[in-house]
C-alpha positions in Angstrom: 0.2 -0.2 -0.1 1.6 3.3 -1.0 -1.7 5.6 -0.7 -5.2 5.8 1.0 -8.1 7.0 -0.9 -10.8 8.2 1.3 -14.4 8.7 0.4 -15.6 12.0 2.6 -19.5 11.6 3.7 -19.8 8.3 5.8 -16.3 7.4 5.6 -14.4 10.3 7.4 -17.5 11.5 9.0 -20.5 10.1 10.1 -22.8 12.4 8.8 -24.9 10.3 6.0 -28.3 10.6 8.0 -28.0 14.4 7.9 -27.7 14.3 3.8 -30.6 11.7 3.8 -32.9 14.2 5.7 -31.5 17.2 3.4 -32.6 15.3 0.5 -35.7 14.3 1.6 -36.7 17.7 2.5 -35.5 19.0 -1.1 -36.9 16.1 -3.0 -40.1 15.4 -1.3 -41.1 18.1 0.9 -40.3 20.7 -1.4 -40.6 19.2 -5.0 -43.0 16.3 -4.3 -41.1 13.5 -5.2 -43.2 10.2 -4.1 -40.3 8.5 -2.4 -39.9 7.1 1.3 -36.6 8.1 3.3 -35.3 4.7 2.5 -35.7 5.2 -1.3 -34.4 8.6 -0.8 -31.1 7.1 0.6 -30.7 4.4 -2.0 -31.1 7.3 -4.8 -28.6 9.7 -3.3 -25.2 8.7 -4.7 -23.3 10.3 -7.5 -23.3 14.5 -8.4 -26.2 16.3 -6.7 -27.4 17.1 -10.3 -27.3 13.3 -11.2 -29.4 12.5 -8.1 -32.2 15.4 -9.3 -32.3 13.7 -12.8 -32.6 10.1 -11.6 -35.6 11.3 -9.4 -37.4 14.0 -11.4 -36.0 12.9 -15.0 -33.9 15.0 -17.3 -34.7 18.4 -18.6 -37.1 18.8 -15.3 -35.0 21.6 -13.8 -32.6 24.0 -15.7 -29.0 23.8 -15.3 -29.2 26.9 -13.2 -32.3 25.3 -10.9 -30.1 22.3 -10.3 -27.0 24.3 -9.3 -29.2 26.3 -6.9 -31.2 23.1 -5.4 -27.6 21.7 -4.9 -26.2 24.6 -3.1 -29.6 24.8 -1.0 -29.4 21.3 -0.2 -25.8 21.3 1.0 -26.5 24.4 3.2 -29.3 22.8 4.9 -27.1 19.6 5.5 -24.1 21.7 7.0 -26.4 23.6 9.3 -27.7 20.3 10.7 -24.6 18.7 11.1 -22.1 21.4 12.0 -22.7 21.0 16.0 -21.8 17.2 15.4 -18.7 17.7 13.0 -16.2 15.2 14.2 -14.2 12.6 12.7 -15.4 8.8 12.8 -13.7 7.3 16.3 -10.2 6.5 15.6 -9.5 8.2 12.4 -7.6 11.0 14.1 -4.8 8.6 15.2 -5.0 6.5 11.9 -4.4 9.7 9.8 -1.4 10.7 12.4 0.3 7.3 12.1 -0.4 6.9 8.1 1.3 10.4 7.7 4.1 9.5 10.0 4.9 6.6 7.6 4.9 8.7 4.5 1.7 7.0 3.2 -0.1 9.6 0.7 -3.4 10.2 1.4 -6.4 11.6 -0.8 -10.0 12.5 -0.6 -12.1 11.1 -3.7 -15.6 11.8 -3.2 -18.8 12.7 -5.3 -18.9 15.8 -2.8 -18.9 19.4 -3.9 -15.9 21.5 -3.0 -18.2 23.5 -0.7 -18.7 20.6 1.4 -15.1 18.9 1.4 -13.6 22.3 2.5 -16.3 22.2 5.3 -14.8 19.0 6.5 -11.2 19.4 5.8 -10.8 22.9 7.3 -13.7 22.4 10.1 -11.6 19.5 11.2 -8.2 20.8 10.6 -7.0 17.8 8.8 -6.0 19.2 5.4 -2.3 19.0 6.3 -2.9 15.2 5.7 -4.3 15.1 2.6 -2.2 15.7 -0.4 -4.9 15.7 -3.2 -8.6 16.3 -3.6 -10.9 14.8 -6.2 -14.5 16.1 -6.0 -17.6 16.1 -8.1 -16.6 19.1 -10.0 -13.3 17.5 -11.3 -14.7 14.3 -12.8 -17.1 13.8 -15.8 -18.4 10.4 -14.7 -19.6 9.8 -10.9 -19.1 6.6 -9.0 -19.6 3.6 -9.8 -17.2 5.0 -12.6 -13.8 4.6 -11.5 -12.7 8.2 -12.6 -12.7 9.5 -9.1 -10.4 7.1 -7.6 -8.3 6.7 -10.7 -8.0 10.6 -10.8 -6.9 10.6 -7.2 -4.5 8.0 -7.6 -3.0 10.0 -10.5 -2.7 13.3 -8.5 -0.7 11.4 -5.8 1.8 9.8 -8.3 1.0 6.1 -7.5 -0.9 3.0 -9.4 -4.4 2.4 -8.8 -3.4 -1.2 -7.5 -1.1 0.2 -4.8 -4.2 2.4 -3.2 -6.3 1.2 -0.5 -9.8 2.8 -0.4 -12.0 3.4 2.4 -15.7 3.5 1.4 -19.0 3.2 3.1 -21.3 2.8 0.0 -21.9 -0.2 -2.4 -21.4 2.2 -5.3 -18.2 3.6 -4.2 -17.0 0.0 -3.7 -18.0 -1.0 -7.2 -15.9 2.2 -8.1 -13.2 1.1 -6.8 -13.7 -2.5 -8.2 -13.7 -1.0 -11.7 -10.4 0.8 -11.1 -8.6 -2.5 -9.7 -8.3 -1.0 -6.1 -8.9 -3.0 -2.9 -11.3 -1.8 -0.2 -11.9 -1.4 3.3 -15.4 -0.7 4.2 -16.6 1.2 7.5 -20.3 0.5 8.1 -22.0 3.7 9.2 -24.7 3.6 6.8 -25.0 0.3 5.1 -25.1 -3.7 6.2 -22.6 -6.0 5.0 -25.4 -7.9 2.8 -25.7 -4.9 0.8 -22.2 -5.1 -0.5 -22.9 -8.8 -2.0 -21.1 -9.8 -5.1 -18.3 -7.0 -4.5 -14.9 -9.0 -4.4 -12.4 -6.2 -3.6 -13.4 -6.0 0.0 -10.8 -6.5 2.4 -12.6 -5.8 5.7 -15.6 -4.6 7.1 -15.0 -2.2 10.0 -17.3 -0.3 12.4 -14.7 2.4 13.2 -11.0 3.2 12.9 -10.2 1.6 16.1 -10.6 -1.7 14.4 -7.0 -3.8 14.9 -7.2 -4.6 11.2 -6.0 -1.2 10.7 -2.6 -1.7 12.7 -1.8 -4.6 10.5 -2.5 -2.9 7.4 -0.5 0.2 8.2 2.4 -2.6 8.8 2.1 -3.9 5.8 
């Protein structure tokens, strides 16, 4: 392992409930989508514009309207989550140990820069992160491998030399499509939801899992 690629939401911070609730307000309460909270949870992967197009169809909103809805959703999310903003248990020590060992690290996320900055600067962890790939940087969202492959390129390492940390089956599929192994953190999905994905090294509850000590040693 020469590099670690982190998804952000649900992987570095345990915030997916707040995203789901913000999306529910936008999609269902404000725009009348016929979706349950669980159905909203399943639809909210990829870029925000892609979520809106999946739910309402293409051309339902103009590009300007989708941009405004995207920013509005993220502002609602940040306002609700800000009092709870913290790293998942054990991640602070894991970042420090990986940094000390010279392992390169990147954030590779479908989040927009507005949200990535909210986390990296809000928690003062940008010093550990050598590269960032956001929704604005890629043409094809997860499960396409572009996000992770671009992050590897920015770090100057081969995809197969990276370990990805993810919480979402679509993200794990993205890593698989990019020839990368994955550690899955179970913040938002159960193990059975990752069935058929052959690149998973381990399921963990948080970054205190002893497996991560072995991972850094290897």
